[in-house]
C-alpha positions in Angstrom: -125.1 -50.7 -13.6 -123.3 -48.7 -10.9 -125.5 -46.6 -8.3 -125.3 -43.4 -9.8 -125.0 -41.7 -6.1 -121.9 -43.8 -6.0 -120.5 -42.4 -9.4 -121.7 -39.0 -8.2 -119.4 -39.1 -4.9 -116.6 -40.7 -6.7 -116.6 -37.5 -9.0 -116.8 -35.1 -6.0 -114.0 -36.9 -4.0 -111.5 -36.9 -7.3 -112.8 -33.1 -7.8 -112.1 -32.5 -4.3 -108.4 -33.9 -3.9 -107.5 -33.0 -7.1 -108.6 -29.1 -6.3 -106.8 -29.0 -3.3 -103.6 -30.4 -5.0 -103.6 -27.8 -7.5 -103.8 -25.1 -4.7 -100.1 -25.9 -4.6 -99.2 -27.0 -8.2 -99.3 -23.4 -10.1 -97.2 -21.5 -7.3 -94.7 -24.5 -7.5 -94.6 -24.0 -11.6 -94.0 -20.1 -11.5 -92.0 -19.8 -8.4 -89.5 -22.2 -9.6 -88.4 -20.0 -13.1 -88.1 -16.9 -10.5 -85.8 -19.1 -8.5 -83.8 -19.6 -11.9 -83.7 -16.1 -12.8 -82.8 -14.6 -9.5 -79.9 -17.0 -9.1 -78.5 -16.5 -12.6 -78.6 -12.8 -11.7 -76.7 -13.4 -8.5 -74.4 -15.8 -10.1 -73.5 -13.2 -13.1 -73.2 -10.3 -10.9 -71.9 -11.6 -7.5 -74.4 -9.3 -5.7 -75.3 -10.9 -2.2 -78.9 -9.3 -2.5 -79.8 -11.8 -5.3 -78.6 -15.1 -3.6 -81.0 -13.6 -0.6 -83.6 -13.6 -3.0 -83.0 -16.9 -4.3 -83.1 -18.5 -0.8 -86.1 -16.6 0.4 -88.1 -17.2 -2.5 -87.0 -20.8 -2.3 -87.5 -21.5 1.6 -91.7 -20.3 0.3 -91.2 -22.5 -2.8 -90.2 -25.6 -0.2 -92.7 -25.1 1.7 -95.5 -25.4 -0.9 -93.6 -27.9 -3.0 -93.7 -30.2 0.3 -97.7 -30.0 0.5 -98.2 -30.3 -3.3 -96.4 -33.7 -3.1 -98.4 -34.7 -0.1 -101.8 -34.0 -1.7 -100.9 -35.4 -5.1 -100.1 -38.9 -4.1 -103.6 -39.8 -3.3 -105.0 -38.7 -6.6 -103.0 -41.5 -8.6 -104.4 -44.3 -6.0 -107.8 -43.0 -6.5 -107.8 -44.3 -9.9 -107.4 -47.7 -8.8 -109.9 -47.2 -5.6 -112.7 -45.2 -7.2 -112.3 -45.9 -10.9 -111.8 -49.5 -11.0 -113.1 -50.2 -14.5 -111.6 -46.9 -15.9 -108.2 -48.0 -14.7 -108.9 -51.4 -16.6 -110.2 -50.2 -19.5 -107.3 -47.6 -20.7 -104.6 -48.7 -18.0 -102.3 -49.8 -20.9 -102.3 -45.6 -22.4 -102.9 -43.7 -19.2 -100.5 -45.5 -17.1 -98.0 -44.7 -19.6 -96.9 -41.1 -19.1 -98.0 -41.4 -15.1 -95.2 -44.2 -14.8 -92.8 -42.3 -16.6 -93.6 -39.1 -14.6 -93.1 -40.9 -11.4 -89.9 -42.8 -12.7 -88.4 -39.4 -14.1 -89.8 -36.5 -13.4 -90.7 -36.9 -9.9 -86.9 -38.3 -8.9 -85.4 -35.4 -10.9 -87.3 -32.3 -9.1 -87.1 -34.3 -5.6 -83.4 -35.2 -6.1 -82.7 -31.3 -7.3 -84.8 -29.9 -4.2 -82.9 -31.7 -1.9 -79.7 -30.4 -3.3 -81.1 -26.9 -3.9 -81.7 -26.7 0.0 -78.7 -28.8 0.9 -76.0 -27.5 -1.6 -75.3 -23.8 -1.2 -72.3 -24.5 0.8 -71.2 -27.9 -0.8 -71.6 -26.7 -4.5 -69.9 -23.7 -6.6 -72.2 -21.0 -7.8 -72.6 -22.5 -11.3 -73.1 -25.9 -9.8 -76.1 -24.5 -7.7 -77.6 -22.5 -10.6 -77.5 -26.0 -12.5 -79.5 -27.8 -9.8 -82.4 -25.0 -9.4 -82.5 -24.8 -12.9 -82.7 -29.1 -13.1 -85.4 -28.7 -10.4 -87.4 -26.2 -12.4 -87.4 -28.6 -15.6 -88.4 -31.5 -13.3 -91.8 -29.6 -12.0 -92.1 -28.7 -15.8 -91.4 -32.1 -17.2 -93.4 -33.5 -14.5 -96.6 -31.4 -15.4 -96.3 -32.1 -19.0 -96.4 -35.9 -18.4 -99.6 -35.5 -16.0 -101.1 -33.4 -18.9 -100.3 -35.7 -21.9 -102.3 -38.2 -19.9 -105.0 -36.0 -19.1 -105.1 -34.6 -22.7 -105.5 -38.3 -23.9 -109.0 -38.2 -21.8 -109.7 -35.1 -24.1 -108.5 -36.3 -27.2 -107.9 -39.9 -27.4 -105.8 -40.3 -30.0 -102.7 -42.9 -30.8 -105.0 -45.8 -29.5 -107.4 -48.3 -30.3 -110.0 -50.6 -28.6 -109.5 -54.4 -28.5 -112.6 -56.6 -28.6 -110.7 -59.4 -27.7 -109.1 -58.0 -24.4 -112.0 -55.7 -23.7 -109.5 -52.8 -23.2 -108.0 -49.8 -24.9 -104.5 -50.3 -26.3 -101.9 -47.7 -27.3 -100.8 -47.7 -30.5 -99.0 -44.7 -31.3 -96.8 -43.4 -28.2 -95.8 -40.5 -30.6 -99.2 -39.4 -31.3 -100.1 -39.9 -27.7 -97.2 -37.6 -26.4 -97.6 -34.9 -29.5 -101.5 -34.6 -29.2 -102.6 -31.2 -29.9 -104.3 -30.9 -26.9 -101.5 -32.1 -25.0 -99.0 -29.2 -26.3 -101.6 -26.4 -26.0 -102.6 -27.6 -22.2 -99.4 -27.9 -21.1 -98.2 -24.8 -22.2 -101.5 -22.7 -21.1 -101.3 -24.8 -17.9 -97.5 -23.6 -17.1 -98.1 -20.2 -18.0 -100.9 -19.9 -16.1 -98.4 -21.1 -13.0 -96.0 -18.7 -14.2 -98.4 -16.0 -13.9 -99.2 -17.3 -10.3 -96.1 -17.4 -9.0 -95.2 -13.7 -10.4 -98.6 -12.4 -8.9 -97.4 -14.2 -5.3 -94.0 -12.4 -5.8 -95.5 -9.3 -6.8 -97.9 -9.2 -3.9 -95.4 -10.0 -1.2 -93.0 -7.3 -2.5 -95.8 -5.0 -2.4 -96.3 -5.4 0.8 -93.1 -5.1 2.0 -93.2 -1.5 0.1 -95.9 -0.4 1.8 -94.6 -1.3 5.3 -91.2 0.4 4.1 -89.5 -2.8 5.1 -86.5 -4.5 3.0 -87.3 -2.0 0.2 -84.2 -2.7 -2.0 -84.9 -6.3 -1.6 -88.5 -5.6 -2.5 -88.1 -3.3 -5.2 -85.9 -6.1 -7.3 -88.0 -8.9 -6.3 -91.3 -6.7 -7.6 -89.0 -6.0 -11.1 -88.6 -9.7 -11.8 -92.0 -10.6 -10.9 -93.6 -7.9 -13.0 -91.8 -8.8 -16.4 -92.3 -12.5 -15.6 -95.4 -12.0 -14.9 -96.0 -10.3 -18.4 -94.1 -12.8 -20.2 -96.4 -15.3 -18.5 -99.7 -13.5 -19.0 -99.1 -13.0 -22.6 -98.1 -16.4 -23.2 -101.4 -17.7 -21.2 -103.5 -15.8 -23.1 -102.1 -16.5 -26.7 -102.1 -20.4 -25.8 -105.5 -19.8 -24.3 -106.6 -19.1 -27.6 -105.0 -22.0 -29.3 -106.9 -24.1 -26.5 -110.1 -22.7 -27.8 -109.2 -23.6 -31.4 -108.4 -27.0 -30.5 -111.5 -27.7 -28.4 -113.7 -26.6 -31.3 -112.4 -29.2 -33.3 -112.2 -32.2 -31.0 -114.8 -31.2 -28.7 -117.6 -29.1 -30.2 -119.9 -30.2 -27.6 -117.8 -28.0 -24.8 -117.2 -25.6 -27.5 -121.0 -25.0 -27.9 -121.8 -25.3 -23.9 -119.3 -22.7 -23.0 -120.4 -20.1 -25.3 -124.4 -21.1 -24.7 -125.1 -21.7 -28.3 -128.1 -23.4 -28.8 -128.6 -23.0 -32.3 -126.1 -23.2 -35.0 -125.9 -19.7 -36.3 -124.5 -18.3 -39.9 -120.7 -18.1 -40.1 -119.0 -16.4 -38.2 -121.2 -16.9 -35.2 -121.6 -14.3 -32.6 -119.9 -14.5 -28.8 -122.1 -14.4 -26.0 -120.8 -11.8 -23.6 -123.8 -12.3 -21.2 -126.7 -15.1 -21.1 -129.3 -16.4 -18.7 -129.4 -20.3 -20.1 -132.6 -22.3 -19.8 -131.7 -26.0 -19.9 -134.9 -27.0 -20.2 -136.1 -24.8 -23.3 -132.7 -25.2 -24.3 -132.4 -21.7 -25.1 -131.2 -18.5 -23.2 -133.7 -16.2 -21.7 -131.3 -13.3 -22.1 -128.5 -12.7 -24.0 -126.0 -10.1 -24.8 -124.1 -10.8 -27.9 -121.1 -9.5 -29.6 -121.5 -10.1 -33.4 -119.2 -12.2 -35.6 -116.6 -12.4 -32.4 -117.2 -16.3 -31.3 -116.7 -17.5 -34.8 -113.4 -15.5 -35.6 -112.0 -16.7 -32.1 -112.9 -20.2 -32.1 -112.7 -21.0 -35.6 -110.3 -18.5 -36.9 -112.0 -18.0 -40.4 -115.5 -16.0 -41.5 -117.1 -19.4 -43.1 -116.6 -21.9 -40.4 -119.8 -22.6 -38.1 -119.7 -23.2 -34.8 -122.6 -26.2 -34.5 -125.4 -25.5 -31.8 -126.1 -27.8 -29.1 -129.7 -28.8 -30.7 -127.9 -30.3 -33.8 -125.2 -31.7 -31.9 -127.7 -33.4 -29.9 -129.6 -34.4 -32.7 -126.3 -35.8 -34.6 -125.5 -37.8 -31.2 -129.0 -39.4 -31.4 -127.9 -41.3 -34.4 -124.7 -42.0 -32.8 -126.4 -43.4 -29.9 -128.3 -45.7 -32.2 -125.2 -46.7 -34.0 -123.4 -47.2 -30.9 -125.9 -49.6 -29.3 -125.7 -51.9 -32.6 -121.8 -51.9 -32.0 -122.9 -53.0 -28.3 -124.8 -55.8 -29.6 -122.5 -56.9 -31.8 -119.4 -56.6 -29.1 -121.6 -59.2 -26.5 -122.4 -61.4 -29.5 -118.6 -61.9 -30.4 -117.7 -62.5 -26.6 -120.4 -65.2 -26.7 -119.1 -66.4 -30.0 -115.5 -65.3 -30.8 -116.2 -66.9 -34.5 -119.3 -64.7 -35.6 -118.3 -63.4 -38.6 -121.6 -61.2 -39.0 -121.2 -60.0 -35.5 -117.4 -59.4 -36.3 -118.6 -57.1 -39.4 -121.6 -55.1 -37.8 -119.0 -54.6 -35.0 -116.7 -52.9 -37.4 -119.3 -50.9 -38.8 -120.5 -49.2 -36.0 -117.2 -49.7 -33.6 -116.6 -45.7 -33.7 -119.7 -44.9 -32.2 -119.9 -47.8 -29.3 -119.0 -45.4 -26.4 -121.9 -43.3 -27.3 -123.9 -46.8 -27.3 -122.5 -47.1 -23.4 -124.3 -43.8 -22.9 -127.8 -45.5 -22.7 -126.2 -48.2 -19.6 -127.1 -45.0 -17.6 -130.9 -46.0 -18.2 -131.2 -49.6 -18.9 -128.2 -52.3 -18.3 -129.2 -54.5 -21.2 -128.8 -52.0 -24.5 -131.4 -53.6 -26.2 -134.2 -52.0 -24.1 -133.4 -48.8 -25.4 -136.2 -47.1 -26.6 -136.3 -43.9 -28.8 -137.0 -42.0 -25.3 -133.8 -43.4 -24.0 -131.8 -43.2 -26.7 -133.2 -39.1 -27.0 -132.2 -38.4 -23.1 -128.5 -40.6 -23.9 -127.9 -37.8 -26.7 -129.1 -35.1 -24.4 -126.8 -36.1 -21.9 -123.8 -36.0 -24.7 -123.6 -32.2 -23.8 -122.4 -30.8 -20.6 -124.7 -28.2 -18.5 -124.1 -24.8 -20.1 -124.0 -22.6 -17.1 -121.0 -23.9 -15.3 -118.7 -23.9 -18.3 -120.5 -20.2 -19.4 -119.2 -18.7 -16.0 -116.1 -20.5 -15.8 -115.0 -19.7 -18.8 -115.7 -15.7 -18.3 -114.4 -15.5 -15.0 -111.1 -17.0 -16.2 -110.9 -14.9 -19.2 -111.8 -11.9 -17.1 -109.5 -12.2 -14.5 -106.3 -13.4 -16.6 -107.3 -9.8 -18.5 -107.0 -8.2 -15.2 -103.6 -9.8 -14.2 -102.1 -8.8 -17.6 -103.3 -5.2 -16.9 -101.7 -5.5 -13.3 -98.6 -6.5 -14.6 -98.2 -3.9 -17.3 -98.9 -1.3 -14.3 -96.0 -2.9 -12.0 -93.5 -2.9 -14.9 -94.2 0.9 -15.7 -94.3 1.4 -11.7 -90.5 -0.4 -11.6 -89.2 1.1 -14.6 -89.9 4.4 -13.5 -89.0 3.6 -9.9 -92.4 5.4 -8.6 -93.4 2.8 -6.0 -93.9 5.3 -3.6 -96.3 7.4 -5.4 -99.0 4.8 -6.1 -99.9 3.3 -2.7 -103.4 2.1 -3.9 -102.0 0.2 -7.1 -99.4 -1.5 -4.2 -102.7 -2.5 -2.4 -104.4 -3.5 -5.5 -101.4 -6.0 -6.3 -102.0 -7.3 -2.7 -105.4 -8.0 -2.9 -105.0 -9.5 -6.4 -103.3 -12.4 -4.9 -106.2 -15.0 -5.0 -106.8 -13.9 -8.5 -104.8 -16.7 -10.1 -105.6 -19.6 -8.0 -109.5 -18.6 -9.0 -108.8 -18.3 -12.7 -107.0 -21.9 -12.8 -109.5 -23.4 -10.8 -112.4 -22.1 -13.4 -110.1 -23.5 -15.9 -109.7 -26.7 -14.5 -114.0 -26.7 -14.2 -113.8 -25.8 -18.0 -111.8 -28.6 -19.1 -113.1 -31.3 -16.5 -116.6 -30.4 -16.2 -117.0 -29.6 -20.2 -115.6 -33.4 -21.0 -118.8 -34.8 -19.2 -120.5 -37.2 -19.7 -117.3 -38.9 -20.5 -114.0 -40.0 -18.8 -112.5 -40.7 -22.0 -114.0 -38.4 -24.4 -116.4 -40.3 -27.2 -115.3 -43.7 -25.9 -116.0 -44.2 -22.1 -119.0 -42.8 -20.4 -118.4 -41.8 -16.6 -121.4 -43.7 -15.0 -119.7 -47.1 -16.2 -116.2 -46.1 -15.1 -116.6 -45.8 -11.4 -116.0 -49.1 -8.6 -118.6 -50.5 -6.9 -118.3 -48.9 -3.9 -121.2 -48.0 -1.0 -122.3 -44.4 -0.4 -121.1 -44.8 2.9 -117.1 -45.5 2.2 -117.2 -42.6 -0.1 -118.8 -40.3 2.1 -116.6 -41.2 5.0 -113.3 -40.7 2.7 -114.6 -37.5 1.2 -114.8 -36.1 4.8 -111.5 -37.6 5.9 -109.8 -36.3 2.8 -111.3 -32.7 3.0 -110.5 -32.6 6.8 -106.9 -33.4 6.3 -106.4 -31.3 3.0 -108.3 -28.4 5.0 -105.7 -28.8 7.7 -102.6 -28.8 5.4 -103.9 -25.8 3.5 -104.0 -23.9 6.8 -100.3 -25.2 7.6 -99.3 -24.1 4.4 -100.9 -20.5 5.1 -99.8 -20.4 8.4 -96.2 -21.0 7.5 -96.5 -18.5 4.3 -97.4 -16.1 6.3 -94.9 -16.5 8.9 -91.8 -16.4 6.7 -93.4 -13.9 4.2 -94.0 -11.6 7.7 -90.3 -12.4 8.8 -89.0 -11.4 5.3 -85.5 -12.1 4.4 -83.3 -13.2 7.3 -79.9 -11.9 6.0 -81.2 -8.4 5.7 -82.8 -8.5 9.5 -81.2 -5.5 11.6 -79.5 -7.9 13.4 -78.2 -9.5 11.0 -76.9 -6.7 8.6 
C-alpha cells in the first residue's frame, strides 16, 4: 500500500502541470487553422493585407506554440517518475500512440513551424501555404494521438490482462484507434480549440476597432474569426452531446455524478439544473429540475433509464466482492502457475479484478476485506458529485454564451456596423478568458470523473503511483508551479506586447 498522501500529491502535481500545459494547447489548435484560412485568401486574392494577417497572428501563434512545447515535455516523463506502476502495467498500450505522436506528429509540426517563419522569402506562395496547412495538420494529429491514449484510460478497448506478465497487453490496435470515446473526445477538444483561437482573434480585433487602430486589418480578422467561431461552436456543441452519450454507455458512474442523480428515475429522467448535493445523505438538499430533459439528452430515448448513484454503488459491491476472488486466484496462480483450480476461478472473476483492487486502499491483503471495507470500496467507485456537477454546467453555460457572442460578431461583421456597438466590442474583449475556463472545466469533468481509476474499471489510482516521499513531491510541485507560472507571465507579457504593437507592416512609418 502506498501512502494516500503520496497518491494525492502525485495527482496534484500531474494535474497542475497538465492544466498549465493546456493553457497553451487550445490556442495552438485554433490559431493554426485561422492561419491557413488567412493565407489561403492571400494566395487566392494576392492582397498583401492577408499576408500581413497571417504573419501577425502567426507571430502570436509562435509564442504560444513554443511555450506549449516547453510545458508539455515534462508530462510524459511524469508517467515514469510519479506513476511507475501505471507505466509498468499499461506501457505496452499507452506508449504506442504517444510514441507515434512524438515520432510523427511532433516532428511534422515542429519542422513546418520552422519553415513557416523562415520560408516566406524562400518558398513560392502555394508552397508556403502547404507548409502552413501541414503545420496545422501536425498540431491536430498530435492532439488525436494523445487523446487516443487518454480515451483508452476512459474506455480500455482492444486490450487484455496477461496473468503471466501481470500487465495489460494490446490485442487490437484498430479498436484502440477507433475507440468511440477517442473519436468524440478528439473532435470535441479540437473544436473547443477552434473556439479559443477564434475568440482570441475576435477579442484583439475588437480592441483595435475600439481604439480606431488598424481598422481594415481588424475588420477582416474579425470576420474570419466570427465565421470560424460560429462553425467551431456548433461543432463543439454537437460533439459535446455525442460525448455525453458515449459517457453514458462506458462510464455510467460519471454520468450519474455530473447530473447529481442519486436515485434511478423512471425513463426519461429529469435534468438537474441546480442542486445542492449532500454526499453523506446521498441525496440533494435542494434541486431544480427540468422533467424528461436528462434522459432525452443522455440516452437519446424515452425508455432508457439513467442508473442512479445508489444503485451503481450497490451493483459495485457485488463487483468488488467478485474482484477480491479474482485477486486471490491471481496470487495463487503466481505461486503455482499449474494450479488449474485457481486459473478457472480467475477466469470466472477476471472482469471484476479491478474492482477487487479497490479494497487495497484499506487493506494490503485482500483476504482481509470485510463487508464494511467492500462497502467503502463500492462507495469510492463513484466520484464526488459537486465538482462534476458544477464543472459540467460552467462548461456548457460558457459554451452557449460564446456561441451567442459569435453569432452577434458575425451579424456585426456582415452589416459592417462595428462602430455602432462599442459595448458589444467590449463584451468580445472581456469574454477572452471564457474558452480557457470552459476547457479547464471540461478536463476536470473528464479526469476527475474517471476517479477512482487511472484505467477505468481496471487499475485504481491509489495503486498506480510511485513510491515517493511527500517532501520530494512538495518540492517538485513548488518547482513546477513556480517555473510554469514564470513561463505564463512571459507568455502574457509577449502576447500583450505584440498585440499592442499590432501588425508591423501597417504601422505609419512602414506604410
